[in-house]
N, C-alpha and C positions, 0 to 999 in steps of 0.2 A: 348270110349277113356277116359282116366283118366283125371279128371279136373286139377290135379296138373301139368300135362304136357303141357297144352295149355291155353292161354288167347286169345280170338278172338273177333274181332269186324268187322262189315260189313257195307258198303254203297251199298245198293241194287240198281242195275241198273234199268232204266225205259224204256229201249228198249224192244219192244214186244218179240223179239227173242234174242237179244244180252244180255239181263239181265241174261240169263242162262250161259253166258261166264264169266270168272273171271280172274282178275289180282291179284296176291297175293304179298303183301309186308310183309316181316317178319324179325325178329331179335331174336337171342337167349336171353332168359330172365335170365339164370343162370350164375354163376361164380364158382370159386373154393373156398372152405372154407365155414364155417357156420356163421362167424361174419363179417359183412360188415365194422365194425370199424377197423378190422385188415386187411381184404382183400377187399378193397373198390370196385374193379371192375369197375372203372369209364370208361375206354376205352373199356375193354372187360367184359361185353358188354352193360353197361348202355348207352353208346353213341349210339349204334344201336337202342335200344328201344326208346331213346329220339327222334332220327331223324324220326323213324317210326311214333311216336305220332304227331310230328310236321307236317309231310306230311298228316297224317290222318285228323288233324284239318283243314289244309288248304283246303283239298278236301271237307270236310263236310261243311265248311263255304261258299264254292263257290256257286254263284247263278245259275251256269250252271249245269244242271242235267247230270249225266253220263248214257250212254246207257248200258255199261257193268257194272257188279258188281265188287267191289274192296274189297278184304278180307285182313284184317290186323291180323297177328298172332305173338304173343310173344311165342316163342318156348322154353319150359322148358327142362331141363335134357340133354342139348347138351354134357356137360362134363361127362355124365353117359351113353354115347352111342347113342346120338341123339334120345332119346326117344320121344321128342316132335314131331320131324319130322316124325318119324315112326308112332306115334299115329295118326297124321292127315292123312297121306297117307294110313293107314289101314282103316280109316273111313272118307273119304273126304266129305266136304260139296258140292263140285262140281265134276262132272265127270272129269277124267283125260284129255279126249279129248276136254273138254271145258275150260281147264286152259291154258291161253295164255302164261303166264310166271310167274316164281317165282323170286322175287327180294329180295336178302338176304343182310342184313346190319350187318357187323361184324367188330368191331374196326374201327369206322369211326370218331373218336373224336380227334385224334392227328395228326397234320400235316397241310400242305398247299396245298397238291395235292391229287387227288383221282384216284384209279384204279377200273376198272370194269372187273373182271375175267369172261370169257365166252362171253364177248360182241362180239368178232370177229367171234364167231360161231353162232351168232344170228343176222345177218345183218339187217333183216327187223325190228326187235325189236329195235336194237341199233340206227336206223335212228331217232327214236323219241327223243332219248337222245342227239344225235348230234345236232339236231335243237335247243335244249335248251342251251347246253353248249357252242355252238358257236353263240348263239343269245342273248336272254335277260339276261342270266347269264353267263358272260365270265369266267367260271371256267373250267380249263382243266381237263378232265377225260380221263385217259389213258385206251384204250380198249385192253384187253388181251385175249388169247385163253383159252379154257377149260383146257389145259394141263399144266397150271402154277403149280409149284411144291407144293404150299400150298393149292390148291383147294380141295383135298380129305378130308381135315379136316374142313368141313363146312356143314351146313344144306343144302346149295345149291347142294352139291354133292349127298345128299340123294334124293332130288327131281329129280336130273338129272338121278340117277340110276333107277328111275321109268319112265324115258323118258319124263319128264316135263322140257321144256326149263328153264334155270336158269342163273342168272347173280349175281355175288357176288361183292359187293362194299366194298372197304377199303380205308382208308386214310393213307398217308405216308408223310415223310419229317420232322418229329420231333421225339425226343426221346419218347419212350413209354415203359411201363413195365408191360405187361399183365401177369396175374396169379401170381403177387407178391404184397407185401405190398406197393409198390411205385405207384401202379395204382390208383392214386388219382385224384380228380377234378383239382388239380393244374397243371396237365399235359395236360388238355383238351384245344383244340383250338376251341372256340365257332364258329368262322366264317366258318370253313370248314363244321361244322354240319348244320349251317343255309343254306349255299349254297347247300348242298346235299338235304336237305329237300325241298328247292324250286325247284331244278332240278327234283326231284322225283315227286312232286305234279304236276308240269306242264307237264312232260312226261306222267305220268299216266292219267292225264286228257285227253291228246290227244289220247293215246292208247284206253282209254275207249270209246271214241267217233269216232274211226276210222271205216272204212268200214269192211265188213265181211272177206275179203281176206287179211287183212293187216299183219297178223302174220305168213304167210308162211315163213319158215326159214330152213336153212341147219344145220344139227347136225351130230355128229359122234356117232355111237353105241359103247360104251366103251368096250363091250364084244367082238364084232366081228371086230371092227375097220372099219366097212362098213358105208357109209353115209345112212341116212334115212331122210325123210321129215316129219315134224310135222306141221299139220294144224289143225284148229278148226273143220274141216269137215271130217277128216278121223282118224282112229285108228293108233297108232304107230306100228312099226313092232314087238314090244314085245308081241303083242297079236295074 
């Protein structure tokens, strides 16, 4: 894979068997234009990268070791055809059947509310987030299905096309100006980013230490429209 398409970091799990399983947290690194002073890209998508780094720091500092591995990926060249996602999936660090979920962060910096596209199609995975958002962090996160209109334009959709469960997080409820000169830090809502970083770090912590069968979930094959089961113990029907 080309170095320019990906920046990765990993917290290796310490479970004798579960360390071969992985939870991926990612955000696209690029924006449009070549000059950040003209095209700042604060919400699209510096916000996603910032939240990913915040969650990564919290997990790295935790005194509780993780049984599963957690991979953090800043995905380059989204605006040039999702080259970062394609580069990773063509040469993954972990086997597809060992990937529990890909969590995608895209435009999470403007607003007071959060959406999770794909959450309703991954009920076992979403349970971990519901416990957090209705528990220690009372931030409402609206779960939505895969078929939301804007989902195809995301790195999450690329992972899903390879039959890897994925959930796309976005913020809403405030004016935002993606892909324009107005996408500046002045439009950012810091609180929503802090809340999401905390939700992610706590939910990922619980997922990483859950038992072997925790991620069995229902999905829909986008080509055949037929349901299939993804687990960490069996191959998806694409093979």
